ZADODREN-79392 format. One record per atom (N, C-alpha, C): atom name; y, x, z. Coordinates in steps of 0.02 Angstrom, whole numbers, always signed. Last residue first. Layout:
REM ZADODREN-79392
@vose=CA; Y=Y; X=X; Z=Z
...
***
This chain:
REM ZADODREN-79392
@vose=N; Y=+2175; X=+30; Z=-705
@vose=CA; Y=+2221; X=+44; Z=-649
@vose=C; Y=+2284; X=+3; Z=-649
@vose=N; Y=+2038; X=-76; Z=-742
@vose=CA; Y=+2097; X=-40; Z=-765
@vose=C; Y=+2145; X=-29; Z=-707
@vose=N; Y=+1865; X=-53; Z=-711
@vose=CA; Y=+1929; X=-84; Z=-693
@vose=C; Y=+1987; X=-42; Z=-720
@vose=N; Y=+1753; X=-47; Z=-849
@vose=CA; Y=+1783; X=-13; Z=-792
@vose=C; Y=+1848; X=-47; Z=-775
@vose=N; Y=+1617; X=-146; Z=-903
@vose=CA; Y=+1688; X=-129; Z=-905
@vose=C; Y=+1709; X=-94; Z=-841
@vose=N; Y=+1463; X=-86; Z=-958
@vose=CA; Y=+1499; X=-123; Z=-907
@vose=C; Y=+1571; X=-100; Z=-907
@vose=N; Y=+1362; X=-104; Z=-1103
@vose=CA; Y=+1414; X=-68; Z=-1066
@vose=C; Y=+1448; X=-114; Z=-1015
@vose=N; Y=+1196; X=-177; Z=-1077
@vose=CA; Y=+1259; X=-163; Z=-1112
@vose=C; Y=+1308; X=-124; Z=-1071
@vose=N; Y=+1083; X=-213; Z=-1005
@vose=CA; Y=+1083; X=-149; Z=-1041
@vose=C; Y=+1150; X=-130; Z=-1073
@vose=N; Y=+1102; X=-329; Z=-923
@vose=CA; Y=+1045; X=-285; Z=-914
@vose=C; Y=+1056; X=-216; Z=-944
@vose=N; Y=+1218; X=-387; Z=-970
@vose=CA; Y=+1214; X=-369; Z=-899
@vose=C; Y=+1156; X=-322; Z=-886
@vose=N; Y=+1178; X=-409; Z=-1101
@vose=CA; Y=+1234; X=-363; Z=-1088
@vose=C; Y=+1232; X=-341; Z=-1015
@vose=N; Y=+1078; X=-503; Z=-1078
@vose=CA; Y=+1061; X=-439; Z=-1109
@vose=C; Y=+1115; X=-387; Z=-1096
@vose=N; Y=+1153; X=-609; Z=-1028
@vose=CA; Y=+1105; X=-575; Z=-984
@vose=C; Y=+1086; X=-507; Z=-1012
@vose=N; Y=+1220; X=-643; Z=-1146
@vose=CA; Y=+1258; X=-619; Z=-1088
@vose=C; Y=+1212; X=-582; Z=-1040
@vose=N; Y=+1112; X=-683; Z=-1225
@vose=CA; Y=+1155; X=-628; Z=-1248
@vose=C; Y=+1196; X=-599; Z=-1190
@vose=N; Y=+1062; X=-793; Z=-1152
@vose=CA; Y=+1023; X=-731; Z=-1158
@vose=C; Y=+1064; X=-672; Z=-1180
@vose=N; Y=+1151; X=-896; Z=-1175
@vose=CA; Y=+1152; X=-862; Z=-1110
@vose=C; Y=+1115; X=-796; Z=-1113
@vose=N; Y=+1116; X=-924; Z=-1311
@vose=CA; Y=+1184; X=-912; Z=-1290
@vose=C; Y=+1189; X=-875; Z=-1224
@vose=N; Y=+976; X=-938; Z=-1312
@vose=CA; Y=+1009; X=-893; Z=-1360
@vose=C; Y=+1079; X=-875; Z=-1335
@vose=N; Y=+956; X=-1036; Z=-1212
@vose=CA; Y=+927; X=-969; Z=-1206
@vose=C; Y=+961; X=-919; Z=-1252
@vose=N; Y=+1020; X=-1149; Z=-1265
@vose=CA; Y=+1044; X=-1119; Z=-1203
@vose=C; Y=+1019; X=-1047; Z=-1197
@vose=N; Y=+940; X=-1175; Z=-1377
@vose=CA; Y=+1012; X=-1164; Z=-1384
@vose=C; Y=+1040; X=-1128; Z=-1323
@vose=N; Y=+812; X=-1189; Z=-1314
@vose=CA; Y=+824; X=-1137; Z=-1363
@vose=C; Y=+898; X=-1122; Z=-1371
@vose=N; Y=+830; X=-1302; Z=-1234
@vose=CA; Y=+815; X=-1239; Z=-1201
@vose=C; Y=+829; X=-1181; Z=-1250
@vose=N; Y=+970; X=-1398; Z=-1293
@vose=CA; Y=+899; X=-1381; Z=-1293
@vose=C; Y=+890; X=-1314; Z=-1257
@vose=N; Y=+1096; X=-1472; Z=-1189
@vose=CA; Y=+1075; X=-1423; Z=-1239
@vose=C; Y=+999; X=-1414; Z=-1236
@vose=N; Y=+1131; X=-1554; Z=-1084
@vose=CA; Y=+1098; X=-1584; Z=-1142
@vose=C; Y=+1075; X=-1534; Z=-1195
@vose=N; Y=+1194; X=-1477; Z=-988
@vose=CA; Y=+1135; X=-1515; Z=-969
@vose=C; Y=+1097; X=-1543; Z=-1028
@vose=N; Y=+1306; X=-1426; Z=-1060
@vose=CA; Y=+1253; X=-1381; Z=-1036
@vose=C; Y=+1188; X=-1419; Z=-1021
@vose=N; Y=+1416; X=-1498; Z=-1096
@vose=CA; Y=+1354; X=-1511; Z=-1133
@vose=C; Y=+1296; X=-1467; Z=-1111
@vose=N; Y=+1397; X=-1565; Z=-931
@vose=CA; Y=+1388; X=-1571; Z=-1004
@vose=C; Y=+1435; X=-1523; Z=-1039
@vose=N; Y=+1312; X=-1531; Z=-784
@vose=CA; Y=+1374; X=-1520; Z=-821
@vose=C; Y=+1359; X=-1523; Z=-896
@vose=N; Y=+1222; X=-1562; Z=-677
@vose=CA; Y=+1217; X=-1595; Z=-743
@vose=C; Y=+1283; X=-1591; Z=-781
@vose=N; Y=+1206; X=-1500; Z=-556
@vose=CA; Y=+1268; X=-1537; Z=-567
@vose=C; Y=+1268; X=-1576; Z=-632
@vose=N; Y=+1074; X=-1450; Z=-564
@vose=CA; Y=+1098; X=-1480; Z=-502
@vose=C; Y=+1160; X=-1522; Z=-512
@vose=N; Y=+1048; X=-1407; Z=-697
@vose=CA; Y=+999; X=-1447; Z=-661
@vose=C; Y=+1026; X=-1481; Z=-598
@vose=N; Y=+1166; X=-1341; Z=-752
@vose=CA; Y=+1120; X=-1383; Z=-793
@vose=C; Y=+1079; X=-1432; Z=-751
@vose=N; Y=+1233; X=-1275; Z=-646
@vose=CA; Y=+1268; X=-1318; Z=-694
@vose=C; Y=+1223; X=-1365; Z=-731
@vose=N; Y=+1127; X=-1205; Z=-584
@vose=CA; Y=+1167; X=-1253; Z=-547
@vose=C; Y=+1202; X=-1302; Z=-594
@vose=N; Y=+1083; X=-1125; Z=-691
@vose=CA; Y=+1037; X=-1171; Z=-657
@vose=C; Y=+1076; X=-1225; Z=-621
@vose=N; Y=+1199; X=-1052; Z=-719
@vose=CA; Y=+1169; X=-1094; Z=-771
@vose=C; Y=+1124; X=-1146; Z=-739
@vose=N; Y=+1216; X=-987; Z=-595
@vose=CA; Y=+1268; X=-1030; Z=-622
@vose=C; Y=+1241; X=-1078; Z=-675
@vose=N; Y=+1100; X=-911; Z=-587
@vose=CA; Y=+1110; X=-965; Z=-539
@vose=C; Y=+1165; X=-1013; Z=-562
@vose=N; Y=+1126; X=-823; Z=-695
@vose=CA; Y=+1068; X=-868; Z=-697
@vose=C; Y=+1078; X=-926; Z=-648
@vose=N; Y=+1242; X=-758; Z=-646
@vose=CA; Y=+1243; X=-793; Z=-711
@vose=C; Y=+1185; X=-844; Z=-714
@vose=N; Y=+1199; X=-702; Z=-527
@vose=CA; Y=+1250; X=-754; Z=-525
@vose=C; Y=+1254; X=-792; Z=-591
@vose=N; Y=+1100; X=-611; Z=-573
@vose=CA; Y=+1082; X=-666; Z=-528
@vose=C; Y=+1135; X=-721; Z=-530
@vose=N; Y=+1179; X=-523; Z=-654
@vose=CA; Y=+1122; X=-559; Z=-681
@vose=C; Y=+1106; X=-621; Z=-638
@vose=N; Y=+1271; X=-469; Z=-562
@vose=CA; Y=+1294; X=-505; Z=-621
@vose=C; Y=+1239; X=-549; Z=-650
@vose=N; Y=+1183; X=-408; Z=-469
@vose=CA; Y=+1228; X=-461; Z=-449
@vose=C; Y=+1253; X=-503; Z=-507
@vose=N; Y=+1122; X=-312; Z=-554
@vose=CA; Y=+1082; X=-363; Z=-519
@vose=C; Y=+1126; X=-422; Z=-499
@vose=N; Y=+1231; X=-232; Z=-590
@vose=CA; Y=+1195; X=-270; Z=-642
@vose=C; Y=+1153; X=-326; Z=-611
@vose=N; Y=+1261; X=-181; Z=-462
@vose=CA; Y=+1310; X=-220; Z=-499
@vose=C; Y=+1275; X=-263; Z=-552
@vose=N; Y=+1142; X=-111; Z=-432
@vose=CA; Y=+1165; X=-164; Z=-388
@vose=C; Y=+1215; X=-210; Z=-425
@vose=N; Y=+1140; X=-16; Z=-535
@vose=CA; Y=+1086; X=-66; Z=-531
@vose=C; Y=+1107; X=-124; Z=-487
@vose=N; Y=+1252; X=+58; Z=-500
@vose=CA; Y=+1252; X=+21; Z=-563
@vose=C; Y=+1198; X=-33; Z=-562
@vose=N; Y=+1208; X=+114; Z=-378
@vose=CA; Y=+1268; X=+72; Z=-380
@vose=C; Y=+1271; X=+29; Z=-444
@vose=N; Y=+1092; X=+189; Z=-418
@vose=CA; Y=+1088; X=+133; Z=-371
@vose=C; Y=+1149; X=+86; Z=-375
@vose=N; Y=+1070; X=+221; Z=-594
@vose=CA; Y=+1096; X=+241; Z=-528
@vose=C; Y=+1101; X=+179; Z=-483
@vose=N; Y=+917; X=+163; Z=-672
@vose=CA; Y=+990; X=+162; Z=-664
@vose=C; Y=+1010; X=+192; Z=-597
@vose=N; Y=+792; X=+150; Z=-742
@vose=CA; Y=+810; X=+208; Z=-700
@vose=C; Y=+885; X=+215; Z=-694
@vose=N; Y=+733; X=+49; Z=-811
@vose=CA; Y=+793; X=+77; Z=-840
@vose=C; Y=+818; X=+139; Z=-802
@vose=N; Y=+628; X=-4; Z=-737
@vose=CA; Y=+612; X=+43; Z=-791
@vose=C; Y=+674; X=+75; Z=-824
@vose=N; Y=+704; X=-92; Z=-646
@vose=CA; Y=+672; X=-30; Z=-625
@vose=C; Y=+657; X=+19; Z=-681
@vose=N; Y=+744; X=-214; Z=-698
@vose=CA; Y=+791; X=-158; Z=-702
@vose=C; Y=+758; X=-91; Z=-685
@vose=N; Y=+629; X=-293; Z=-677
@vose=CA; Y=+661; X=-291; Z=-743
@vose=C; Y=+707; X=-231; Z=-751
@vose=N; Y=+593; X=-278; Z=-544
@vose=CA; Y=+546; X=-259; Z=-595
@vose=C; Y=+576; X=-255; Z=-665
@vose=N; Y=+719; X=-330; Z=-484
@vose=CA; Y=+694; X=-261; Z=-476
@vose=C; Y=+645; X=-239; Z=-530
@vose=N; Y=+726; X=-467; Z=-508
@vose=CA; Y=+770; X=-421; Z=-544
@vose=C; Y=+745; X=-350; Z=-541
@vose=N; Y=+613; X=-519; Z=-432
@vose=CA; Y=+632; X=-542; Z=-499
@vose=C; Y=+671; X=-488; Z=-536
@vose=N; Y=+589; X=-453; Z=-310
@vose=CA; Y=+534; X=-485; Z=-346
@vose=C; Y=+550; X=-504; Z=-418
@vose=N; Y=+707; X=-396; Z=-255
@vose=CA; Y=+648; X=-354; Z=-267
@vose=C; Y=+595; X=-386; Z=-312
@vose=N; Y=+802; X=-510; Z=-275
@vose=CA; Y=+815; X=-441; Z=-295
@vose=C; Y=+751; X=-401; Z=-305
@vose=N; Y=+744; X=-633; Z=-228
@vose=CA; Y=+765; X=-624; Z=-298
@vose=C; Y=+771; X=-551; Z=-318
@vose=N; Y=+720; X=-615; Z=-88
@vose=CA; Y=+666; X=-628; Z=-135
@vose=C; Y=+686; X=-610; Z=-206
@vose=N; Y=+840; X=-598; Z=-29
@vose=CA; Y=+789; X=-547; Z=-15
@vose=C; Y=+727; X=-557; Z=-59
@vose=N; Y=+901; X=-717; Z=-71
@vose=CA; Y=+925; X=-652; Z=-96
@vose=C; Y=+872; X=-598; Z=-88
@vose=N; Y=+824; X=-808; Z=+5
@vose=CA; Y=+824; X=-812; Z=-68
@vose=C; Y=+847; X=-746; Z=-98
@vose=N; Y=+856; X=-768; Z=+134
@vose=CA; Y=+787; X=-764; Z=+112
@vose=C; Y=+783; X=-765; Z=+36
@vose=N; Y=+993; X=-800; Z=+133
@vose=CA; Y=+973; X=-730; Z=+141
@vose=C; Y=+901; X=-720; Z=+117
@vose=N; Y=+980; X=-938; Z=+122
@vose=CA; Y=+1015; X=-901; Z=+69
@vose=C; Y=+996; X=-827; Z=+73
@vose=N; Y=+919; X=-967; Z=+243
@vose=CA; Y=+880; X=-976; Z=+182
@vose=C; Y=+913; X=-940; Z=+123
@vose=N; Y=+1028; X=-937; Z=+325
@vose=CA; Y=+964; X=-902; Z=+335
@vose=C; Y=+921; X=-908; Z=+272
@vose=N; Y=+1131; X=-1026; Z=+281
@vose=CA; Y=+1137; X=-953; Z=+274
@vose=C; Y=+1072; X=-915; Z=+281
@vose=N; Y=+1112; X=-1168; Z=+190
@vose=CA; Y=+1086; X=-1136; Z=+251
@vose=C; Y=+1088; X=-1060; Z=+243
@vose=N; Y=+1150; X=-1219; Z=+69
@vose=CA; Y=+1179; X=-1249; Z=+129
@vose=C; Y=+1160; X=-1212; Z=+193
@vose=N; Y=+1079; X=-1152; Z=-26
@vose=CA; Y=+1152; X=-1152; Z=-33
@vose=C; Y=+1185; X=-1179; Z=+30
@vose=N; Y=+949; X=-1182; Z=+13
@vose=CA; Y=+974; X=-1113; Z=+20
@vose=C; Y=+1049; X=-1110; Z=+16
@vose=N; Y=+942; X=-1317; Z=-25
@vose=CA; Y=+936; X=-1298; Z=+46
@vose=C; Y=+965; X=-1228; Z=+57
@vose=N; Y=+951; X=-1303; Z=-164
@vose=CA; Y=+1001; X=-1342; Z=-127
@vose=C; Y=+1001; X=-1323; Z=-53
@vose=N; Y=+833; X=-1229; Z=-185
@vose=CA; Y=+898; X=-1199; Z=-200
@vose=C; Y=+953; X=-1236; Z=-164
@vose=N; Y=+734; X=-1321; Z=-149
@vose=CA; Y=+740; X=-1259; Z=-112
@vose=C; Y=+807; X=-1225; Z=-124
@vose=N; Y=+756; X=-1418; Z=-247
@vose=CA; Y=+765; X=-1436; Z=-176
@vose=C; Y=+773; X=-1372; Z=-134
@vose=N; Y=+722; X=-1343; Z=-360
@vose=CA; Y=+790; X=-1370; Z=-352
@vose=C; Y=+805; X=-1388; Z=-280
@vose=N; Y=+588; X=-1321; Z=-338
@vose=CA; Y=+633; X=-1263; Z=-338
@vose=C; Y=+705; X=-1286; Z=-329
@vose=N; Y=+542; X=-1451; Z=-354
@vose=CA; Y=+534; X=-1416; Z=-290
@vose=C; Y=+580; X=-1356; Z=-284
@vose=N; Y=+576; X=-1474; Z=-488
@vose=CA; Y=+603; X=-1517; Z=-435
@vose=C; Y=+598; X=-1483; Z=-367
@vose=N; Y=+503; X=-1376; Z=-562
@vose=CA; Y=+576; X=-1376; Z=-559
@vose=C; Y=+605; X=-1417; Z=-502
@vose=N; Y=+369; X=-1397; Z=-578
@vose=CA; Y=+391; X=-1354; Z=-522
@vose=C; Y=+466; X=-1357; Z=-512
@vose=N; Y=+354; X=-1466; Z=-699
@vose=CA; Y=+351; X=-1504; Z=-636
@vose=C; Y=+373; X=-1462; Z=-575
@vose=N; Y=+480; X=-1378; Z=-800
@vose=CA; Y=+412; X=-1397; Z=-782
@vose=C; Y=+412; X=-1439; Z=-719
@vose=N; Y=+606; X=-1332; Z=-813
@vose=CA; Y=+589; X=-1392; Z=-851
@vose=C; Y=+519; X=-1417; Z=-834
@vose=N; Y=+600; X=-1216; Z=-738
@vose=CA; Y=+642; X=-1271; Z=-714
@vose=C; Y=+626; X=-1336; Z=-750
@vose=N; Y=+519; X=-1140; Z=-822
@vose=CA; Y=+495; X=-1156; Z=-755
@vose=C; Y=+535; X=-1216; Z=-728
@vose=N; Y=+605; X=-1130; Z=-933
@vose=CA; Y=+539; X=-1161; Z=-940
@vose=C; Y=+511; X=-1181; Z=-873
@vose=N; Y=+711; X=-1056; Z=-881
@vose=CA; Y=+722; X=-1127; Z=-900
@vose=C; Y=+656; X=-1164; Z=-907
@vose=N; Y=+642; X=-934; Z=-868
@vose=CA; Y=+670; X=-968; Z=-809
@vose=C; Y=+681; X=-1042; Z=-824
@vose=N; Y=+613; X=-908; Z=-1003
@vose=CA; Y=+559; X=-915; Z=-954
@vose=C; Y=+583; X=-952; Z=-892
@vose=N; Y=+742; X=-897; Z=-1055
@vose=CA; Y=+696; X=-947; Z=-1083
@vose=C; Y=+638; X=-960; Z=-1034
@vose=N; Y=+790; X=-788; Z=-983
@vose=CA; Y=+819; X=-854; Z=-971
@vose=C; Y=+775; X=-910; Z=-999
@vose=N; Y=+701; X=-687; Z=-1035
@vose=CA; Y=+707; X=-701; Z=-964
@vose=C; Y=+734; X=-771; Z=-952
@vose=N; Y=+722; X=-686; Z=-1173
@vose=CA; Y=+656; X=-701; Z=-1147
@vose=C; Y=+659; X=-721; Z=-1072
@vose=N; Y=+858; X=-649; Z=-1175
@vose=CA; Y=+837; X=-714; Z=-1202
@vose=C; Y=+769; X=-733; Z=-1174
@vose=N; Y=+851; X=-520; Z=-1115
@vose=CA; Y=+893; X=-573; Z=-1088
@vose=C; Y=+872; X=-642; Z=-1111
@vose=N; Y=+766; X=-446; Z=-1201
@vose=CA; Y=+743; X=-463; Z=-1133
@vose=C; Y=+785; X=-520; Z=-1103
@vose=N; Y=+800; X=-396; Z=-1323
@vose=CA; Y=+785; X=-467; Z=-1319
@vose=C; Y=+763; X=-490; Z=-1250
@vose=N; Y=+737; X=-239; Z=-1283
@vose=CA; Y=+773; X=-278; Z=-1333
@vose=C; Y=+751; X=-352; Z=-1329
@vose=N; Y=+643; X=-191; Z=-1191
@vose=CA; Y=+710; X=-209; Z=-1168
@vose=C; Y=+749; X=-250; Z=-1219
@vose=N; Y=+475; X=-255; Z=-1216
@vose=CA; Y=+527; X=-205; Z=-1209
@vose=C; Y=+595; X=-234; Z=-1192
@vose=N; Y=+380; X=-353; Z=-1212
@vose=CA; Y=+406; X=-333; Z=-1278
@vose=C; Y=+464; X=-285; Z=-1274
@vose=N; Y=+355; X=-373; Z=-1074
@vose=CA; Y=+305; X=-342; Z=-1117
@vose=C; Y=+332; X=-318; Z=-1184
@vose=N; Y=+436; X=-445; Z=-988
@vose=CA; Y=+454; X=-375; Z=-1001
@vose=C; Y=+410; X=-342; Z=-1054
@vose=N; Y=+371; X=-568; Z=-984
@vose=CA; Y=+441; X=-565; Z=-1004
@vose=C; Y=+459; X=-494; Z=-1025
@vose=N; Y=+244; X=-531; Z=-934
@vose=CA; Y=+250; X=-559; Z=-1001
@vose=C; Y=+322; X=-554; Z=-1027
@vose=N; Y=+282; X=-488; Z=-807
@vose=CA; Y=+248; X=-442; Z=-851
@vose=C; Y=+254; X=-465; Z=-923
@vose=N; Y=+331; X=-606; Z=-753
@vose=CA; Y=+378; X=-551; Z=-767
@vose=C; Y=+347; X=-498; Z=-813
@vose=N; Y=+209; X=-678; Z=-743
@vose=CA; Y=+264; X=-704; Z=-783
@vose=C; Y=+313; X=-648; Z=-801
@vose=N; Y=+138; X=-599; Z=-653
@vose=CA; Y=+113; X=-608; Z=-721
@vose=C; Y=+168; X=-632; Z=-767
@vose=N; Y=+221; X=-610; Z=-537
@vose=CA; Y=+207; X=-545; Z=-568
@vose=C; Y=+182; X=-551; Z=-640
@vose=N; Y=+222; X=-756; Z=-518
@vose=CA; Y=+281; X=-717; Z=-538
@vose=C; Y=+265; X=-649; Z=-567
@vose=N; Y=+139; X=-886; Z=-553
@vose=CA; Y=+119; X=-818; Z=-539
@vose=C; Y=+175; X=-772; Z=-564
@vose=N; Y=+189; X=-1036; Z=-477
@vose=CA; Y=+198; X=-989; Z=-533
@vose=C; Y=+176; X=-920; Z=-510
@vose=N; Y=+222; X=-1148; Z=-396
@vose=CA; Y=+155; X=-1139; Z=-424
@vose=C; Y=+157; X=-1092; Z=-485
@vose=N; Y=+309; X=-1135; Z=-251
@vose=CA; Y=+316; X=-1119; Z=-322
@vose=C; Y=+246; X=-1105; Z=-351
@vose=N; Y=+350; X=-1181; Z=-119
@vose=CA; Y=+291; X=-1205; Z=-155
@vose=C; Y=+298; X=-1196; Z=-231
@vose=N; Y=+445; X=-1136; Z=-36
@vose=CA; Y=+468; X=-1176; Z=-93
@vose=C; Y=+411; X=-1202; Z=-135
@vose=N; Y=+371; X=-1070; Z=+60
@vose=CA; Y=+418; X=-1122; Z=+82
@vose=C; Y=+443; X=-1163; Z=+24
@vose=N; Y=+296; X=-979; Z=-13
@vose=CA; Y=+261; X=-1032; Z=+23
@vose=C; Y=+309; X=-1088; Z=+43
@vose=N; Y=+395; X=-894; Z=-60
@vose=CA; Y=+356; X=-934; Z=-108
@vose=C; Y=+320; X=-991; Z=-73
@vose=N; Y=+435; X=-839; Z=+65
@vose=CA; Y=+482; X=-878; Z=+24
@vose=C; Y=+444; X=-922; Z=-25
@vose=N; Y=+317; X=-772; Z=+100
@vose=CA; Y=+343; X=-825; Z=+143
@vose=C; Y=+390; X=-869; Z=+103
@vose=N; Y=+313; X=-678; Z=-4
@vose=CA; Y=+261; X=-729; Z=-1
@vose=C; Y=+281; X=-787; Z=+45
@vose=N; Y=+425; X=-603; Z=+34
@vose=CA; Y=+423; X=-636; Z=-31
@vose=C; Y=+371; X=-691; Z=-32
@vose=N; Y=+389; X=-549; Z=+155
@vose=CA; Y=+443; X=-599; Z=+154
@vose=C; Y=+443; X=-637; Z=+88
@vose=N; Y=+207; X=-540; Z=+161
@vose=CA; Y=+274; X=-513; Z=+147
@vose=C; Y=+325; X=-569; Z=+151
@vose=N; Y=+94; X=-596; Z=+225
@vose=CA; Y=+89; X=-532; Z=+190
@vose=C; Y=+156; X=-500; Z=+176
@vose=N; Y=+87; X=-711; Z=+301
@vose=CA; Y=+105; X=-717; Z=+231
@vose=C; Y=+99; X=-653; Z=+191
@vose=N; Y=+41; X=-681; Z=+432
@vose=CA; Y=+24; X=-745; Z=+400
@vose=C; Y=+37; X=-748; Z=+326
@vose=N; Y=+80; X=-547; Z=+456
@vose=CA; Y=+14; X=-571; Z=+475
@vose=C; Y=-5; X=-634; Z=+436
@vose=N; Y=+212; X=-539; Z=+411
@vose=CA; Y=+161; X=-499; Z=+378
@vose=C; Y=+91; X=-523; Z=+395
@vose=N; Y=+270; X=-631; Z=+502
@vose=CA; Y=+275; X=-641; Z=+430
@vose=C; Y=+220; X=-604; Z=+394
@vose=N; Y=+242; X=-567; Z=+623
@vose=CA; Y=+212; X=-632; Z=+608
@vose=C; Y=+214; X=-647; Z=+534
@vose=N; Y=+322; X=-454; Z=+609
@vose=CA; Y=+250; X=-446; Z=+618
@vose=C; Y=+213; X=-511; Z=+602
@vose=N; Y=+451; X=-509; Z=+602
@vose=CA; Y=+423; X=-475; Z=+543
@vose=C; Y=+347; X=-467; Z=+549
@vose=N; Y=+479; X=-673; Z=+665
@vose=CA; Y=+467; X=-603; Z=+678
@vose=C; Y=+431; X=-571; Z=+618
@vose=N; Y=+595; X=-784; Z=+598
@vose=CA; Y=+525; X=-770; Z=+611
@vose=C; Y=+518; X=-694; Z=+617
***
């Protein structure tokens, strides 16, 4: 779709993406709440919020959109172009990271979350699929926190 048409009808590529997956969630407000208590514990709050959306009636529609994105390169690009500025950008922005480090942390964060979502909701991998949201949030949140603020390993020569 032509960029001018996207902006005319939807305002932005992000709004086009939301319209195609019909997500009944106010993302800016949701991210504001997630980030409100500061950086400490952000990983747990983030994954708990994401899991909460997936556990809600919106989860089925988002699951269908994710399956489509995994099979269609154009939709996969749209998903990437949505996730980085709309979800991860507002969380990492306040950290004022160098661009290369922010890109690495973004990639690590997105792939971890998508792996959990795919394993739990699309493939029903046990015991991941049966864990409570709290159990999963505590365990995955620690990894997300490291990706957000922890030290990143340097490759060994």
